[in-house]
C-alpha positions in Angstrom: 17.6 17.8 -37.9 14.5 17.0 -39.9 11.1 16.7 -38.4 11.1 12.9 -38.9 14.4 12.6 -37.0 13.0 14.7 -34.2 9.9 12.4 -33.9 12.0 9.3 -33.9 14.3 10.6 -31.2 11.3 11.6 -29.1 9.8 8.1 -29.2 13.2 6.6 -28.4 13.6 8.7 -25.3 10.0 8.0 -24.2 10.6 4.2 -24.6 13.7 4.3 -22.5 11.9 6.2 -19.7 9.0 3.8 -19.7 11.4 0.8 -19.5 13.1 2.2 -16.4 9.9 3.0 -14.7 8.5 -0.5 -15.3 11.6 -2.1 -14.0 11.5 0.0 -10.9 7.9 -1.0 -10.2 7.9 -4.6 -11.3 11.5 -5.5 -10.5 13.6 -8.0 -12.3 13.8 -11.8 -12.1 17.0 -12.9 -10.5 16.5 -16.6 -10.3 16.0 -16.4 -6.5 12.3 -15.8 -6.4 10.3 -17.8 -3.9 8.3 -20.8 -5.2 4.5 -20.7 -4.9 3.3 -21.6 -1.4 1.7 -25.0 -1.3 -1.8 -25.4 0.1 -1.0 -27.7 3.0 1.8 -26.0 4.8 1.4 -23.1 7.3 3.1 -19.9 6.2 5.6 -19.9 9.1 6.5 -23.6 8.7 9.5 -22.8 6.5 11.1 -20.8 9.3 12.6 -17.3 9.4 14.5 -15.9 6.4 18.2 -15.1 6.7 20.2 -12.9 4.5 23.1 -15.4 4.7 21.0 -18.4 3.7 23.1 -18.9 0.6 26.3 -19.3 2.7 25.0 -22.0 5.1 24.1 -25.6 4.4 21.5 -26.7 6.9 21.9 -30.4 7.9 19.0 -32.5 8.9 18.7 -33.0 12.7 16.7 -35.0 15.1 13.7 -33.4 16.8 14.3 -32.6 20.4 11.8 -34.2 22.9 10.2 -30.7 23.4 9.6 -30.4 19.6 8.2 -33.9 19.4 5.8 -33.1 22.3 4.7 -30.0 20.5 3.8 -32.0 17.4 2.0 -34.6 19.4 0.1 -31.9 21.3 -1.3 -30.6 18.0 -2.3 -34.2 17.0 -3.9 -34.8 20.4 -5.9 -31.7 20.0 -7.1 -32.9 16.7 -7.8 -36.6 17.5 -8.3 -38.0 21.0 -5.1 -39.6 22.4 -5.2 -43.4 22.3 -7.5 -43.7 19.3 -6.4 -45.4 16.1 -6.4 -42.2 14.2 -4.3 -40.4 16.8 -1.8 -43.2 16.7 -1.6 -43.2 12.9 -1.2 -39.4 12.8 1.6 -39.6 15.4 3.4 -42.3 13.3 3.0 -40.1 10.2 4.4 -37.1 12.0 7.6 -39.0 12.8 8.4 -39.4 9.0 7.0 -36.0 8.2 7.9 -33.6 11.0 6.3 -30.6 9.3 2.9 -32.3 9.3 0.1 -30.5 11.1 -3.4 -32.2 10.8 -5.3 -29.0 11.1 -3.3 -27.2 8.5 -3.4 -30.2 6.3 -7.2 -30.4 6.5 -7.5 -26.7 5.7 -5.3 -27.2 2.6 -7.2 -30.3 1.6 -10.5 -28.4 1.6 -9.0 -25.7 -0.6 -7.6 -28.3 -3.0 -11.0 -30.1 -3.1 -12.8 -27.0 -4.3 -10.0 -26.2 -6.8 -10.1 -29.8 -8.2 -13.9 -29.9 -8.5 -14.1 -26.6 -10.3 -11.1 -27.3 -12.5 -12.7 -30.6 -13.6 -16.0 -28.8 -14.4 -14.1 -26.1 -16.4 -11.8 -28.6 -18.1 -8.8 -26.8 -16.6 -6.1 -29.5 -17.2 -3.2 -27.2 -16.0 -4.7 -26.9 -12.5 -5.5 -30.5 -12.3 -2.1 -31.6 -13.4 -0.5 -29.7 -10.4 -2.9 -31.3 -7.9 -3.4 -34.9 -9.1 -1.1 -37.9 -9.2 -0.4 -39.1 -12.8 -2.9 -42.0 -12.6 -5.7 -39.8 -11.3 -4.9 -37.1 -13.8 -5.1 -39.5 -16.6 -8.6 -40.5 -15.5 -9.8 -36.9 -15.2 -8.2 -36.0 -18.6 -9.9 -38.9 -20.3 -13.3 -37.9 -18.9 -12.8 -34.3 -20.0 -11.6 -35.4 -23.5 -14.7 -37.6 -23.9 -16.9 -34.6 -22.8 -15.2 -32.3 -25.3 -15.6 -34.9 -28.1 -19.3 -35.0 -27.5 -19.6 -31.2 -27.4 -20.9 -31.3 -23.8 -20.2 -28.6 -21.2 -20.6 -28.5 -17.5 -21.7 -25.4 -15.5 -21.0 -25.7 -11.8 -21.2 -23.5 -8.8 -19.3 -24.6 -5.6 -21.6 -23.7 -2.7 -19.3 -24.8 0.2 -18.1 -27.7 2.4 -20.4 -28.8 5.1 -17.9 -31.1 6.8 -14.4 -32.5 6.3 -12.7 -35.2 8.4 -9.5 -37.2 8.3 -10.5 -40.8 8.4 -7.2 -42.6 7.9 -3.5 -41.8 7.9 -0.5 -44.0 7.3 3.1 -43.9 6.4 4.2 -46.5 3.8 7.9 -46.3 3.9 8.7 -42.7 2.9 5.2 -42.1 1.4 2.6 -40.5 3.7 -1.1 -41.1 2.8 -4.1 -39.4 4.3 -7.8 -40.2 3.5 -10.5 -37.6 4.1 -14.3 -37.7 3.9 -15.8 -34.5 2.5 -19.5 -33.5 2.4 -20.0 -30.5 0.1 -22.7 -28.7 -1.6 -22.6 -28.1 -5.4 -24.8 -26.9 -8.2 -23.9 -28.7 -11.3 -25.5 -29.2 -14.7 -24.3 -30.9 -17.9 -25.5 -29.8 -21.3 -25.2 -31.4 -24.7 -24.0 -29.5 -27.8 -27.5 -28.3 -28.4 -27.5 -26.8 -24.9 -30.0 -29.3 -23.7 -29.7 -30.4 -20.0 -28.7 -34.0 -19.9 -27.5 -34.4 -16.3 -27.7 -32.6 -13.0 -29.7 -29.6 -12.0 -29.0 -26.0 -12.9 -30.9 -24.5 -9.9 -31.0 -26.9 -7.0 -28.1 -27.5 -4.6 -26.9 -31.1 -4.4 -25.1 -32.7 -1.5 -21.9 -34.5 -2.6 -20.1 -37.0 -0.4 -16.6 -38.0 -1.4 -13.7 -40.0 0.0 -10.4 -38.7 -1.3 -6.8 -39.8 -0.5 -3.8 -37.5 -0.7 -0.2 -38.6 -0.7 3.3 -37.2 -0.7 6.9 -38.5 -0.7 8.4 -37.3 2.5 11.9 -37.6 1.0 11.0 -35.2 -1.7 11.8 -31.5 -1.5 8.3 -30.8 -3.0 6.0 -30.1 0.0 2.8 -30.5 -2.0 0.4 -33.4 -1.5 -1.4 -34.8 -4.5 -4.7 -36.6 -4.9 -4.0 -40.3 -5.5 -7.5 -41.9 -5.1 -11.1 -40.8 -5.3 -14.3 -42.5 -4.3 -17.9 -41.3 -4.1 -19.7 -42.2 -0.9 -23.3 -43.2 -1.4 
């Protein structure tokens, strides 16, 4: 065996060993991987895992009175019983049994920060996953216009001071929830010559928004999407 053959054989063996080590560490895709967890659903909402899940077809069932009472208890703890908001949240939970107002609001605040920062960064991929088609088209047009002008936005998300659900309703199979968010943001827009044309690069600004999220309760997709935005003056 020549020295060149020996070197070739050595690298071939090394490559095989590295392949098996990587496979043992990273695993293999089987097609049964879990989908990404959505922002609005608690971790245990999906229920326990079963090794025989593929052998059983779970049929939809009506909630028992006890389960309905549990849902209403969570709503009553969130909004006083007898108020219009409480009644609308109860009505919504009847068409979307997995709905929990506290978990929804936590997810909405996470989505709010992600959307604000994705818009500033021109991150269309993130926006597309969180916005309805109509809202995405508006955001995309604004980003495109900014890019055409050579402008750029530098933003720092400071935090959310307050977030409240102001309205909830079920329109057929579509659930809609409107929230009012007061946040703090440092945002500055620069032209192509790096001249500040809007905002403030140092001072924190208070931003008040009214956003509406929606989802089709008949869909297997548990994610809510932003369907309307409004700035509160």
